[in-house]
Wavefront OBJ file of the C-alpha trace (Angstrom):
o trace
v -12.857 1.212 6.892
v -12.807 3.898 9.780
v -11.709 4.323 13.054
v -12.046 5.049 11.578
v -15.411 6.552 12.491
v -17.201 8.056 14.514
v -18.278 8.992 11.509
v -16.554 5.413 9.897
v -15.751 7.673 12.521
v -15.962 7.413 15.248
v -13.542 5.963 13.910
v -12.583 4.667 13.341
v -11.158 7.367 13.992
v -8.130 6.988 12.841
v -5.347 9.471 12.625
v -1.856 8.744 12.246
v -1.317 7.239 15.822
v -4.056 4.597 15.219
v -2.112 2.947 12.115
v 0.518 0.253 12.991
v 3.558 1.690 11.556
v 3.083 4.543 13.976
v 6.075 3.410 16.014
v 7.752 3.433 12.982
v 6.958 6.755 12.062
v 7.655 8.066 16.007
v 11.233 6.831 14.903
v 11.281 8.691 11.836
v 9.882 11.630 13.437
v 12.801 11.487 15.826
v 15.378 11.304 13.072
v 13.897 14.191 11.379
v 14.268 16.052 14.816
v 18.174 15.670 14.153
v 18.521 16.563 10.697
v 19.633 20.024 9.640
v 17.314 20.840 7.069
v 14.084 19.408 8.919
v 15.314 22.028 11.925
v 15.519 24.743 9.306
v 11.901 23.752 8.129
v 10.878 23.962 11.600
v 12.851 27.180 12.431
v 11.072 28.873 9.168
v 7.642 27.621 10.409
v 8.120 28.937 13.663
v 9.055 32.353 12.163
v 6.120 32.308 10.186
v 3.761 31.699 12.791
v 5.230 34.643 14.676
v 4.800 36.647 11.748
v 1.147 35.713 11.795
v 1.052 36.462 15.058
v 2.045 40.289 14.953
v -0.042 40.505 12.272
v -2.862 39.510 13.916
v -2.494 41.692 17.129
v -2.428 44.526 14.857
v -5.319 43.498 13.382
v -7.110 43.185 16.620
v -6.990 46.877 17.370
v -8.667 47.809 14.339
v -11.373 45.324 14.037
v -15.121 46.384 14.711
v -16.616 44.526 17.921
v -20.106 44.524 16.717
v -19.667 42.755 13.574
v -17.103 40.221 14.315
v -18.994 36.621 15.053
v -15.803 34.179 14.253
v -12.233 34.874 15.929
v -9.982 32.891 14.429
v -6.350 33.009 16.509
v -4.638 29.577 15.051
v -1.273 27.810 14.748
v 0.248 31.703 16.000
v 2.460 30.430 19.147
v 0.483 32.687 21.413
v 1.126 32.317 25.129
v -1.237 34.935 25.935
v -3.998 36.763 24.597
v -4.740 40.682 24.390
v -7.835 42.003 25.980
v -10.787 40.453 23.888
v -13.532 41.713 26.208
v -15.170 44.211 23.911
v -15.805 41.253 21.495
v -19.354 40.875 22.961
v -20.962 39.100 19.712
v -18.871 36.091 18.733
v -20.474 33.101 17.604
v -17.159 31.125 17.326
v -14.059 31.538 19.368
v -11.015 29.737 17.476
v -7.341 29.162 19.311
v -6.233 26.132 18.318
v -2.741 25.310 18.251
v -1.194 28.041 20.226
v 0.678 27.643 23.577
v -2.220 29.630 25.638
v -1.622 27.889 29.936
v -4.439 30.346 31.176
v -7.468 31.859 29.756
v -9.864 34.419 30.876
v -12.989 33.466 32.125
v -14.585 37.100 30.738
v -13.470 35.590 27.205
v -16.249 32.669 27.235
v -18.693 35.226 28.281
v -20.582 36.490 25.361
v -23.992 34.854 25.418
v -24.209 34.747 21.050
v -21.384 32.315 21.762
v -21.773 28.864 20.579
v -18.469 27.567 19.827
v -15.272 26.998 21.320
v -12.232 25.407 20.114
v -9.107 25.575 22.351
v -6.864 22.331 21.117
v -3.325 21.972 21.091
v -2.762 24.604 23.713
v -1.240 23.905 27.247
v -4.220 24.231 29.336
v -4.397 22.496 32.753
v -7.210 24.593 34.218
v -10.080 26.170 32.622
v -12.857 28.277 34.131
v -16.091 29.020 32.815
v -18.829 31.625 33.550
v -22.862 30.964 33.444
v -23.411 30.376 29.766
v -26.612 28.849 27.814
v -25.484 29.644 24.683
v -22.310 27.394 23.876
v -22.511 23.970 22.586
v -19.674 22.514 21.330
v -16.320 22.660 23.274
v -13.030 21.209 22.427
v -10.267 20.741 24.271
v -8.098 17.756 22.903
v -4.345 17.876 23.399
v -4.240 20.049 26.453
v -2.881 18.859 29.894
v -6.445 18.388 32.035
v -5.786 15.791 34.675
v -9.950 16.395 35.175
v -13.041 17.773 33.440
v -12.812 21.584 34.243
v -15.627 21.945 37.065
v -17.019 24.721 35.484
v -18.178 22.602 32.320
v -21.118 22.472 34.156
v -21.955 25.881 33.998
v -22.572 25.458 30.468
v -26.219 24.549 30.386
v -26.698 23.458 26.833
v -23.479 22.025 26.055
v -24.242 19.271 23.140
v -20.493 18.097 22.611
v -17.731 18.186 24.465
v -14.286 16.574 23.025
v -11.057 16.107 25.675
v -9.391 13.432 23.730
v -5.590 13.249 24.385
v -5.673 14.486 27.938
v -4.712 12.771 31.169
v -8.000 12.536 32.639
v -8.591 9.566 35.091
v -12.066 9.725 36.248
v -16.045 10.342 35.326
v -17.367 13.176 37.454
v -21.036 12.712 39.179
v -22.129 16.156 37.875
v -22.027 14.920 34.109
v -25.120 12.903 34.886
v -26.850 16.327 35.518
v -25.775 17.725 32.106
v -28.923 16.927 30.136
v -27.799 18.736 26.902
v -24.656 16.588 26.481
v -24.769 14.096 24.057
v -21.488 13.703 22.397
v -18.100 13.182 24.257
v -14.860 12.268 23.524
v -12.340 11.107 25.805
v -9.759 8.775 23.684
v -6.459 8.534 25.136
v -6.696 9.829 28.134
v -5.954 7.547 31.241
v -9.374 6.423 32.680
v -9.895 4.341 35.226
v -13.876 2.948 34.799
v -15.607 1.608 37.868
v -19.498 0.656 38.413
v -20.943 4.336 38.779
v -18.772 5.571 35.374
v -21.532 4.319 33.309
v -24.276 5.855 35.503
v -22.745 9.123 34.894
v -22.783 8.943 31.161
v -26.217 8.057 30.794
v -27.295 10.187 28.650
v -24.347 10.040 26.392
v -25.353 9.070 22.563
v -22.079 9.241 20.810
v -18.993 8.162 23.541
v -15.469 7.259 22.752
v -13.428 5.983 25.322
v -10.322 4.533 22.827
v -7.073 4.621 23.851
v -7.257 4.300 27.538
v -5.201 1.158 27.976
v -8.906 -0.070 29.022
v -8.313 -4.601 29.638
v -12.041 -4.909 31.233
v -15.165 -2.630 30.969
v -17.545 -2.264 34.045
v -20.156 -4.870 34.273
v -22.951 -2.406 34.109
v -22.419 -1.386 30.498
v -26.069 -1.560 29.887
v -26.267 1.669 32.037
v -25.310 3.492 28.655
v -29.073 3.396 28.257
v -28.928 6.257 25.471
v -25.672 5.539 23.179
v -25.822 5.258 19.838
v -22.328 5.357 18.906
v -19.634 3.216 21.085
v -15.954 3.871 20.285
v -13.603 1.049 22.364
v -10.759 1.176 20.014
v -7.326 0.834 20.965
v -7.717 -0.627 24.434
v -6.727 -4.167 25.611
v -10.133 -5.736 25.761
v -10.475 -9.460 25.240
v -14.313 -9.685 25.830
v -17.681 -7.151 26.278
v -20.114 -7.439 29.354
v -22.814 -9.724 28.734
v -25.039 -6.926 29.523
v -23.939 -4.700 26.073
v -26.585 -6.648 24.621
v -29.020 -4.622 26.303
v -27.807 -1.253 24.585
v -30.722 -1.355 22.198
v -29.965 1.974 20.610
v -26.552 1.163 19.938
v -25.923 1.484 15.906
v -21.981 1.300 15.968
v -19.716 0.107 17.659
v -15.797 0.152 17.106
v -13.405 -2.782 19.163
v -10.730 -1.539 16.510
v -7.303 -2.818 17.722
v -7.934 -4.745 20.816
v -7.325 -8.354 21.851
v -10.462 -10.286 20.923
v -9.917 -13.843 19.816
v -13.988 -14.399 19.889
v -16.406 -12.198 18.120
v -18.563 -11.341 21.200
v -21.775 -13.297 20.463
v -23.741 -10.669 22.872
v -23.390 -8.275 19.668
v -25.523 -10.405 17.179
v -28.973 -9.861 19.557
v -28.429 -5.715 18.799
v -30.744 -5.275 15.860
v -30.302 -1.789 15.882
v -26.198 -1.993 14.763
v -25.830 -0.499 11.762
v -21.611 -0.731 11.902
v -19.458 -3.209 13.298
v -15.510 -2.932 13.786
v -13.256 -5.349 14.418
v -10.084 -4.231 12.506
v -6.935 -5.603 14.060
v -8.016 -8.312 16.564
v -7.212 -12.017 17.014
v -10.304 -13.529 15.246
v -10.758 -16.796 13.650
v -14.228 -16.957 13.529
v -17.439 -15.259 13.330
v -20.609 -16.703 14.436
v -23.165 -17.690 12.342
v -25.603 -15.700 14.466
v -24.459 -12.633 13.106
v -27.143 -13.061 10.142
v -29.558 -12.054 12.988
v -28.232 -8.345 12.474
v -30.844 -7.330 9.090
v -29.888 -3.950 10.017
v -25.938 -4.330 9.472
v -24.526 -1.789 6.271
v -20.778 -1.654 7.177
v -18.813 -4.916 8.795
v -14.768 -4.268 9.534
v -12.989 -7.333 10.069
v -9.732 -6.998 8.552
v -6.516 -7.812 10.049
v -7.754 -11.086 11.851
v -6.992 -14.813 11.200
v -10.555 -15.605 9.797
v -10.486 -18.446 7.680
v -14.071 -18.328 6.305
v -17.360 -16.290 6.123
v -20.489 -17.582 7.631
v -23.236 -18.200 4.994
v -25.710 -16.729 7.018
v -24.003 -13.295 6.370
v -26.174 -13.574 3.567
v -29.173 -12.721 5.563
v -27.677 -9.258 6.274
v -29.381 -8.034 2.719
v -28.549 -4.223 3.958
v -24.826 -4.843 3.755
v -23.309 -2.144 1.878
v -19.372 -2.233 3.059
v -17.405 -5.494 4.052
v -13.684 -5.383 4.335
v -12.135 -8.881 5.457
v -8.482 -7.719 4.097
v -5.214 -9.401 5.249
v -6.956 -12.805 7.039
v -6.825 -16.112 5.880
v -10.264 -16.960 3.664
v -9.516 -19.283 0.740
v -13.215 -19.650 -0.454
v -14.975 -16.204 -2.495
v -18.610 -17.403 -0.964
v -21.284 -18.140 -3.780
v -23.737 -15.989 -2.044
v -21.148 -13.075 -1.806
v -21.347 -12.928 -5.418
v -25.156 -12.698 -5.262
v -25.292 -9.587 -2.881
v -27.650 -6.730 -4.276
v -26.736 -3.668 -1.897
v -23.104 -4.540 -1.381
v -21.026 -1.273 -2.402
v -17.320 -1.765 -1.639
v -15.842 -4.860 -1.054
v -12.029 -5.643 0.277
v -10.709 -8.795 0.269
v -7.122 -8.147 -0.419
v -4.099 -10.494 1.044
v -5.878 -14.037 1.647
v -5.437 -16.975 0.090
v -8.977 -16.826 -2.034
v -8.488 -19.375 -4.984
v -11.762 -18.932 -6.478
v -13.777 -16.228 -8.018
v -17.415 -16.837 -9.149
v -19.323 -14.756 -11.595
v -19.816 -11.150 -10.459
v -22.287 -9.829 -12.425
v -25.020 -9.785 -10.085
v -23.644 -7.590 -7.703
v -25.233 -4.601 -9.208
v -24.314 -2.310 -7.053
v -20.817 -2.696 -6.483
v -18.595 0.455 -6.929
v -14.963 -0.625 -5.090
v -13.818 -3.732 -5.545
v -10.113 -4.943 -3.808
v -8.982 -8.565 -4.404
v -5.174 -7.721 -4.498
v -2.982 -10.698 -3.309
v -4.761 -13.456 -3.571
v -4.505 -16.821 -6.120
v -7.475 -16.275 -8.261
v -6.931 -17.300 -11.859
v -9.945 -16.192 -13.581
v -9.964 -12.677 -14.385
v -13.446 -10.637 -13.315
v -14.390 -9.686 -17.026
v -17.883 -8.806 -16.235
v -17.055 -6.177 -14.040
v -16.392 -4.014 -16.846
v -20.325 -4.140 -18.017
v -21.083 -2.721 -14.643
v -22.473 0.907 -14.498
v -21.131 1.452 -10.877
v -18.324 0.160 -10.763
v -14.932 2.816 -10.044
v -12.730 1.050 -8.404
v -10.906 -2.380 -9.251
v -7.674 -3.583 -7.543
v -6.398 -7.056 -8.526
v -2.692 -7.024 -8.971
v -0.703 -9.935 -7.323
v -3.255 -12.688 -8.242
v -2.249 -15.837 -10.707
v -4.635 -14.630 -13.606
v -3.998 -16.714 -17.152
v -4.321 -13.771 -19.730
v -3.444 -14.675 -23.223
v -1.214 -11.736 -25.123
v -4.212 -10.605 -26.895
v -6.102 -10.043 -23.679
v -3.605 -8.183 -22.085
v -3.473 -5.962 -24.708
v -7.373 -5.358 -24.542
v -7.146 -4.456 -20.881
v -4.370 -2.029 -21.472
v -6.320 -0.028 -23.922
v -9.444 -0.081 -21.709
v -7.278 1.231 -18.770
v -6.555 4.353 -20.905
v -10.354 4.350 -21.822
v -11.248 4.106 -18.083
v -8.879 6.390 -16.839
v -10.912 8.961 -19.031
v -14.241 7.888 -17.442
v -12.762 8.054 -13.751
v -12.753 4.347 -13.189
v -9.631 2.918 -11.553
v -8.242 -0.422 -12.465
v -5.073 -1.769 -11.656
v -4.351 -5.398 -12.389
l 1 2 3 4 5 6 7 8 9 10 11 12 13 14 15 16 17 18 19 20 21 22 23 24 25 26 27 28 29 30 31 32 33 34 35 36 37 38 39 40 41 42 43 44 45 46 47 48 49 50 51 52 53 54 55 56 57 58 59 60 61 62 63 64 65 66 67 68 69 70 71 72 73 74 75 76 77 78 79 80 81 82 83 84 85 86 87 88 89 90 91 92 93 94 95 96 97 98 99 100 101 102 103 104 105 106 107 108 109 110 111 112 113 114 115 116 117 118 119 120 121 122 123 124 125 126 127 128 129 130 131 132 133 134 135 136 137 138 139 140 141 142 143 144 145 146 147 148 149 150 151 152 153 154 155 156 157 158 159 160 161 162 163 164 165 166 167 168 169 170 171 172 173 174 175 176 177 178 179 180 181 182 183 184 185 186 187 188 189 190 191 192 193 194 195 196 197 198 199 200 201 202 203 204 205 206 207 208 209 210 211 212 213 214 215 216 217 218 219 220 221 222 223 224 225 226 227 228 229 230 231 232 233 234 235 236 237 238 239 240 241 242 243 244 245 246 247 248 249 250 251 252 253 254 255 256 257 258 259 260 261 262 263 264 265 266 267 268 269 270 271 272 273 274 275 276 277 278 279 280 281 282 283 284 285 286 287 288 289 290 291 292 293 294 295 296 297 298 299 300 301 302 303 304 305 306 307 308 309 310 311 312 313 314 315 316 317 318 319 320 321 322 323 324 325 326 327 328 329 330 331 332 333 334 335 336 337 338 339 340 341 342 343 344 345 346 347 348 349 350 351 352 353 354 355 356 357 358 359 360 361 362 363 364 365 366 367 368 369 370 371 372 373 374 375 376 377 378 379 380 381 382 383 384 385 386 387 388 389 390 391 392 393 394 395 396 397 398 399 400 401 402 403 404 405 406 407 408 409 410 411 412 413 414 415 416 417 418 419 420 421 422
């Protein structure tokens, strides 16, 4: 699972703030700030950064500007930069995790420059000269309240990451950025209207998770090019009807929203390869999901689902199926016959039966922990593909001889790189 993905990743996805334990971790972080040992650690880390900064400033004075292609100055607590105008052959500029508030426009002038990484600084404004070579620009975790207007001067920009800023609106100039195909606006303060999706009509990979959105504009079909759509960590209860017009859509992430019904519109999008509905309030999956013949990854964990529809058997290309932490009581017979399923997660349900799994030839990962199964799946040990078997907290009926045999097998599996937990 991913938030997992815009890559399974989009994901997703899925940094620690996406986890339900994030609030507890924040409290822990506050306690750590008051801990003297932790304060000592922070001071040591700060001193290390300052030492690196001093060494870097010395090094930059002697580097050959004609040979330097990648300029790296990460985690150095820099609040300003020395004159770097002599480095005219840079391909990549990496200034992440500093304290920069302003950058000279001349820094982005080299026409060899292809990627710029400015994440985790204190930038509220940014200026660029016209530059046709820049393809990647990342600015997540800064203090931007709007898209820097000079971005439009980067005519061949393909990837733009603005995650964790304070951006509210989609500017009209985006529709004229023909090369821009990937846009990350997770965890901003977006306010979408009917013009927003029109301005994003050329974007293929779009992430707008974590924006407290309770509904989307009805004209979502204007996202004509979108293949990957991340809507995770919002407050959505439904999707616009016109979502079924997104004929290029391959991945949709609805992780951690308020869906109580699976959107039927999605079951008509034949291009879908991945669907993620982790952490919602779904109680059922419609039988029409069986129409998705291209579906490979289905993530439904942490819902209230009581059964999986038999029509899922028609999704013959399904490779990953995760339904952890639901209310399943039956392991479907059709599932035990699936030929392409590689990863299956059904832990923390109430499953009482387990059919013969020997027909699942592609299975590599199986998680059946915390159920009520009494039959031990010995047939899995004959599989040539299996790598992970998680079975603990069930009601297996095992003789002492069988337990001894399992202990012996466990050691053998370790040597083979197979994990067995029972």
